[in-house]
Each structure stands twice: as C-alpha cells, then as structure tokens.
N, C-alpha and C positions, 0 to 999 in steps of 0.2 A: 315297331311303332309306326303308325302311318298318320301323316300330316295331310290335312286337307286345306286347299287354297281357296279362298272365295274368289270368285270371278267378277263379283259386284266391286265397283270402285268405292273406295271410302270416301265419306263426304268430310270434306274439311269444315272445321268450325267457321261458321260465318262472322265476319268482323263487321259490326255495325258502326257506322260513323255517328258520333254524338253530334247532335244539333248544338249550334252555338247558343249561348244564354240570351234570352229576348232582350231586346233594347228596352230602356226605360220607357220609351213611348209606346212600345207594344205592350209592356207590361200594364201600363196605365189604361190603355185601350180595352185589354182583357178585363182589368178590374171594374171599368165602367160598364162593360157588357155584362159581366157578372152581377154587378149592383142593380143593372135594370132587370135582368131576369129574375133576381130575388124580389124585387119591388113588384114586378108583375104577378109573381107567384102569391104574394102576401095581399095583393089588393082586395081580394074578397072579404079578407078579415080584417083590414085596417080600421075600419069604423068601430068594430067590436074591441079591438086592442086599445085604441085611443080612449073610448069610454071606460074601459077597465083600468087604465093608467090614471085617468082623471078622478075616477072613484077611489083609487088607492091613495092619491095624492091627499085626498080629503081625509081619508081614514087614518092616514099617518099624521096629518095636523091634529085630528081628534085624539090621537095616542098622547100627544104632548100635554093636553089640557089638564089631566090629573095632576101631573107634576107641578104645573103653574097653580093649581087649585091648593095644593099641599103647601106651597109657598105662601099663598094669601091666607091660609089658616094659621099658619106660623105667625104671621104678621098681626093677624087678629087676635090671637091669644096673648102675643107678647105687647101690644098696645095697652090693652085693659087686663087688669087682673081677672076679671069675670069673663069679659068677651061678649061680643054682641051675637046673642042667640039667634037672631033672625039671618044675620049675615053668615053665620056657620051653618045654617040649614040650606041657605041659597047656595053657597060653596059646595056642599054635600050634594044637593041636587045637581048642580052643574058637573060634578065628578061623574055622578051616574049617568047623566045624558051623554057625556063625553065618551064614557065607556061603551054605552049601547050603541052610540053612532060609529065609533070605531069598528065594533063587531060587525054591524049592518054593512057599512061601507066597504070594509075588507072583504067580508063575504059575497057581497054583490060584485065586486071587482073580480074575485077568484071564479065565481060563476060564470060572469060575461066572458072572461078569457078562456075559460075552460070550454064553454061551447063554441066560441070563435076556433079553438083548436080543433074540436071535433068536427066542425063544419069544413074547415080547411083540409083536414085529413080525408073527409069524404069527397071533396073535389080532387084531391091529388090521387087518392086510391079508390077509384070507382069499384063498386061491386062487380 
C-alpha cells in the first residue's frame, strides 16, 4: 500500500466572533430608518390606499343597515297587527339601497387598492 501526503496546508475552520446584540437605542434607530424607508416606498400609492380605506369604511357601514332595517320591520309588525304598509315598503327599499351601496363601495375600494398595488409594483419592478 502506498500513502500519499498532501503538501498543501490544511485550512483550519475559521472562528467568527459574534457581534454583540444591538443596544436598545441602536435597535430603535434601525426601526425608525426601516419605517421611513417603507413610508418612502409606499408614498406613490398612499392616496389611493387612503381612498380605498375610506370607501371600504362606508361600505362596511352600509353592511350594517339591513340588520337595522330587519329590527325596524320587527317593530313595525309588532306594534300594529296589520303594520303600516308604506313604512314596510320604505324599509324594504332602504335595505335594497344599502345592499347596493355596500356592493358598489366595497367593489370600488377593492378596485382602487388593486390598481394602487399594480402601480406600486410597476414602480418597484421596472420592465
């Protein structure tokens, strides 16, 4: 049997010294810098996002209206045996309007924020 000996020195594993954990002040400064960077990144989309949020708030408010109307219909039917037919029709119309408003407002909010996202992606990832 023949043994070969390498003439190249073996590399010892390098020992890396770990950095001490950042101080609380350094961590806060890094968090503020990250927050500013994110704010700058989202700046072009901020008006659209705000518009979408406002539209969705009103859409959510319109979501509650049918439940309020059901309670009013119950009151109308319980007060009088017959009920006020005109009041029933007005409440029913209010339900339909509220459901339509909810659909339109929530859909508009989704569309606005969707286009804001697409525009932001176009800025971040240019062709």
